[in-house]
C-alpha positions in Angstrom: -15.1 1.9 -29.9 -18.6 0.8 -28.8 -20.3 3.2 -26.5 -20.8 2.6 -22.7 -24.6 2.4 -23.0 -24.5 -0.7 -25.0 -23.0 -2.7 -22.0 -25.5 -1.4 -19.5 -27.1 -4.7 -19.2 -23.8 -6.5 -18.4 -22.0 -6.2 -14.9 -18.6 -7.1 -16.3 -17.7 -6.5 -20.0 -14.6 -6.1 -22.0 -14.4 -5.0 -25.5 -11.5 -6.1 -27.6 -9.2 -5.7 -24.4 -5.6 -5.9 -25.2 -2.3 -5.3 -23.4 1.1 -5.4 -24.8 4.5 -5.2 -22.8 6.9 -4.0 -25.6 6.8 -7.3 -28.0 4.9 -9.4 -25.7 1.1 -9.6 -26.4 0.0 -10.6 -22.9 -3.8 -10.1 -23.7 -4.9 -10.1 -27.2 -8.5 -8.6 -28.0 -10.4 -10.3 -25.3 -14.1 -9.6 -25.3 -16.1 -11.2 -22.5 -19.4 -10.4 -20.6 -20.6 -11.5 -17.1 -24.2 -11.3 -15.8 -25.4 -10.2 -12.4 -25.3 -13.1 -10.0 -23.0 -15.1 -12.2 -19.8 -17.1 -11.2 -17.5 -16.6 -14.2 -14.2 -19.0 -13.9 -11.4 -17.5 -15.7 -8.7 -20.2 -16.7 -5.5 -20.4 -18.1 -2.0 -21.8 -17.7 0.7 -19.5 -16.0 1.5 -16.6 -18.1 -1.6 -17.0 -20.2 -2.9 -13.4 -19.4 -5.2 -14.0 -16.4 -3.8 -11.6 -14.0 -3.0 -8.9 -16.6 -6.8 -9.0 -17.6 -7.9 -8.6 -14.0 -5.5 -5.9 -13.4 -7.1 -3.9 -16.4 -10.6 -4.8 -15.0 -9.5 -3.1 -11.8 -7.9 -0.2 -13.5 -4.6 -0.9 -12.2 -2.9 -0.9 -15.6 -4.1 0.6 -18.8 -4.9 -1.3 -22.0 -2.8 -0.9 -25.0 -6.3 -0.9 -26.7 -10.0 -1.9 -26.1 -12.0 -1.3 -22.9 -13.4 -2.5 -19.8 -16.6 -1.9 -18.2 -18.0 -2.4 -14.7 -21.8 -1.9 -14.2 -21.8 -0.3 -17.7 -19.2 2.4 -16.6 -15.8 2.6 -18.4 -13.0 1.4 -15.9 -10.9 4.4 -15.4 -8.4 4.5 -12.3 -9.6 8.0 -11.6 -13.4 6.8 -11.3 -13.7 6.7 -7.7 -17.4 5.9 -7.6 -16.8 2.8 -9.7 -15.1 1.1 -7.0 -17.6 1.6 -4.3 -19.3 -1.7 -5.2 -16.1 -3.8 -6.1 -14.4 -6.0 -4.1 -11.0 -7.6 -5.2 -8.1 -9.8 -4.4 -5.1 -9.7 -6.5 -2.3 -10.5 -4.3 -1.6 -11.6 -0.9 -2.0 -8.7 1.6 1.8 -8.7 2.7 1.9 -5.1 3.3 2.2 -3.6 7.1 2.9 -7.1 8.6 3.1 -5.5 12.0 -0.5 -4.8 12.0 -3.0 -7.1 13.4 -5.9 -8.6 11.3 -8.2 -6.3 13.3 -6.2 -3.1 12.6 -5.9 -3.8 8.9 -9.5 -4.4 8.5 -10.2 -1.1 10.5 -7.9 0.7 8.0 -10.0 -0.8 5.1 -13.3 0.0 6.9 -12.2 3.6 7.3 -10.9 4.0 3.6 -14.2 2.4 2.4 -16.0 4.9 4.5 -18.3 2.3 6.3 -19.9 3.6 9.5 -20.8 0.3 10.8 -18.1 -0.6 13.2 -19.6 -4.2 13.4 -18.5 -4.7 9.8 -15.1 -5.9 11.0 -16.5 -8.5 13.3 -19.0 -9.7 10.8 -16.5 -10.1 7.9 -14.0 -12.0 10.2 -16.7 -14.3 11.5 -17.6 -15.2 7.7 -13.6 -16.0 7.1 -13.2 -17.7 10.3 -10.8 -15.0 11.5 -12.1 -14.0 14.9 -9.4 -16.2 16.7 -6.9 -14.3 14.8 -8.0 -10.8 15.3 -5.2 -9.6 17.6 -2.3 -11.8 15.6 0.1 -9.8 13.4 -0.6 -10.1 9.7 3.1 -11.2 9.4 2.5 -14.1 11.7 -0.2 -15.6 9.7 -0.2 -18.8 7.7 -0.4 -18.3 4.1 -4.1 -19.8 4.2 -5.2 -17.2 6.7 -3.4 -14.4 4.8 -5.6 -15.4 2.0 -8.6 -15.3 4.2 -7.6 -11.8 5.4 -7.1 -10.7 1.6 -10.8 -12.0 1.0 -12.1 -10.4 4.1 -10.7 -7.0 2.8 -12.6 -7.6 -0.5 -15.9 -8.5 1.2 -16.0 -6.0 4.0 -18.2 -3.4 2.4 -20.5 -6.0 1.0 -19.7 -5.3 -2.8 -22.0 -6.2 -5.7 -19.0 -7.3 -7.9 -16.2 -9.5 -6.6 -13.1 -9.9 -8.7 -10.6 -12.9 -7.2 -7.3 -13.9 -8.5 -6.4 -17.4 -7.1 -8.6 -16.9 -4.0 -8.0 -20.5 -3.0 -4.2 -20.4 -2.8 -2.8 -21.4 0.6 -6.1 -22.8 1.7 -6.4 -26.4 3.1 -9.4 -28.5 1.9 -11.6 -27.4 4.5 -10.9 -23.7 3.8 -11.4 -24.3 0.2 -14.9 -25.8 0.9 -15.7 -22.8 3.1 -14.4 -20.2 0.5 -16.7 -22.2 -2.3 -19.9 -22.2 -0.1 -19.5 -18.4 0.8 -19.1 -17.5 -2.9 -22.0 -19.6 -4.0 -24.1 -17.9 -1.3 -22.9 -14.6 -2.3 -23.9 -15.4 -5.8 -27.1 -17.3 -5.5 -28.7 -15.3 -2.5 -27.3 -12.0 -2.6 -26.8 -11.5 -6.4 -23.0 -10.7 -6.1 -21.2 -11.2 -9.5 -18.1 -13.2 -9.1 -15.1 -13.3 -11.5 -12.5 -15.7 -10.3 -9.3 -17.0 -11.9 -8.1 -20.2 -10.4 -5.5 -23.0 -11.1 -7.6 -25.4 -8.9 -9.8 -26.4 -12.0 -11.8 -29.0 -10.0 -12.9 -26.3 -7.5 -14.1 -23.9 -10.3 -16.1 -26.5 -12.0 -18.3 -27.0 -8.9 -19.1 -23.0 -8.6 -18.8 -21.6 -11.9 -21.9 -21.1 -14.0 -19.6 -20.2 -17.0 -16.1 -20.7 -17.9 -13.5 -18.8 -20.1 -10.4 -20.2 -21.2 -7.5 -18.0 -22.1 -4.3 -19.1 -23.8 -1.3 -17.0 -24.7 -3.5 -13.9 -24.2 -6.4 -15.0 -26.3 -9.8 -16.3 -25.2 -10.2 -19.4 -26.9 -13.4 -20.6 -25.6 -16.5 -19.5 -23.3 -18.7 -22.2 -22.2 -21.7 -22.3 -19.7 -21.7 -25.2 -17.2 -24.5 -27.2 -18.9 -22.7 -27.2 -22.3 -19.3 -27.9 -20.5 -21.0 -31.1 -19.1 -22.0 -32.3 -22.7 -18.6 -31.6 -24.1 -16.6 -33.6 -21.4 -15.4 -36.8 -22.7 -17.0 -39.9 -21.0 -15.9 -43.5 -21.3 -17.1 -46.9 -19.9 -14.4 -48.9 -18.1 -15.0 -52.5 -18.1 -13.0 -55.4 -16.3 -13.6 -59.1 -16.5 -11.7 -62.3 -15.6 -10.9 -62.6 -19.5 -10.7 -59.3 -21.1 -9.6 -60.7 -24.4 -12.8 -62.9 -24.5 -14.9 -60.0 -23.4 -13.5 -57.9 -26.1 -14.4 -60.4 -28.6 -17.9 -60.9 -27.2 -18.7 -57.2 -27.3 -17.1 -56.8 -30.9 -19.7 -59.5 -32.0 -22.4 -57.6 -30.4 -21.6 -54.4 -32.2 -19.4 -52.6 -29.6 -15.7 -51.5 -30.2 -13.7 -51.9 -26.9 -10.2 -51.0 -26.5 -7.6 -52.6 -24.1 -6.1 -49.9 -22.0 -2.6 -49.8 -20.6 -3.8 -50.9 -17.3 -5.7 -53.9 -19.0 -9.1 -52.4 -18.7 -11.4 -52.4 -21.6 -12.6 -49.0 -22.6 -15.7 -48.1 -24.6 -16.7 -44.5 -25.7 -20.0 -45.6 -27.6 -22.3 -43.1 -26.7 -25.1 -45.7 -26.8 -23.7 -47.4 -23.6 -22.2 -44.4 -21.5 -25.9 -43.6 -20.2 -26.9 -47.5 -20.0 -23.9 -49.4 -19.0 -26.3 -52.3 -18.0 -26.3 -53.2 -21.8 -22.7 -54.1 -21.7 -23.3 -56.0 -18.4 -26.2 -58.0 -19.8 -24.2 -59.1 -22.9 -21.2 -60.3 -20.9 -23.3 -62.0 -18.3 -25.5 -64.0 -20.9 -22.0 -64.7 -22.6 -20.7 -66.4 -19.6 -18.1 -63.4 -18.9 -19.4 -61.1 -16.3 -17.9 -58.0 -15.4 -16.2 -57.6 -12.2 -15.7 -53.6 -12.8 -18.2 -51.6 -14.8 -17.7 -47.8 -14.4 -18.4 -44.7 -16.3 -15.6 -42.2 -16.1 -16.0 -38.4 -17.0 -13.2 -36.3 -18.2 -12.5 -33.9 -15.4 -12.0 -30.0 -16.0 -8.3 -30.3 -15.8 -8.2 -32.8 -18.8 -11.0 -30.8 -20.7 -8.9 -27.6 -20.2 -5.6 -29.1 -21.3 -7.5 -30.9 -24.3 -8.8 -27.6 -25.4 -5.5 -25.9 -25.4 -3.9 -28.7 -27.2 -6.7 -28.6 -29.8 -6.2 -24.9 -30.3 -2.6 -25.0 -30.6 -2.7 -27.9 -33.4 -5.1 -25.7 -35.5 -2.4 -23.0 -35.7 
């Protein structure tokens, strides 16, 4: 086992973290690290091991082997000092449905030892919950229950946020609000954010680094810049006569494939950044394009392709 001192420069760190449930290897020897002010997107299919990993990070369940560290300290359920700077959301806050939003946050304020009574109104304002202050939690919509859960995670201004599916139940406007809030916390206040989500396109807009877990194994870690390079790109072309255009492009040294929707697809890197080259060839050959568009693989497609490639290697 590595010593705690080795991880002092990392805010979140796991060292060969594993969890078995009988014969099921839910999490298998995961080692990852997240730096201060970083937003780390933790992606995986349902049952991949995301929530189990998060529960171990929070000391909710004990690892079978390996260890997790927060701010250089070994995660231990009995280490009360450790949790003073950690905010988390793992499940929707369904408990005590007869308490109002304000009452539930008041309980959290007292449990957290926060002296400032204005902390409640401040966090409700951040999460657009002021108008629901006196509404019973059990009467809230799913989206506002989620806002309440995030408010509970943020009320003590933590240095570390660990959020499991924070966008669940939110409408598009709410998703944007949470995105902007998390970006502000990370970029302007140095908060470290560890976030799992199935809304992969949203993660790609905020994460500085992404980890992909599949069947309990961390199959890839990648920063946002590198992800941009690895996502497949293609040039989509359409003309009034695509068969003719295909022949023209082949003669010019470019291989174009006719897609099922009858567009021409070119993956040649020479033209991805300069599609005007293709336009020029087609125009001067009397077959001008009516569509010329570079399409980039979205995060969902990249994610599924990474998993397929990993599975095919087995």
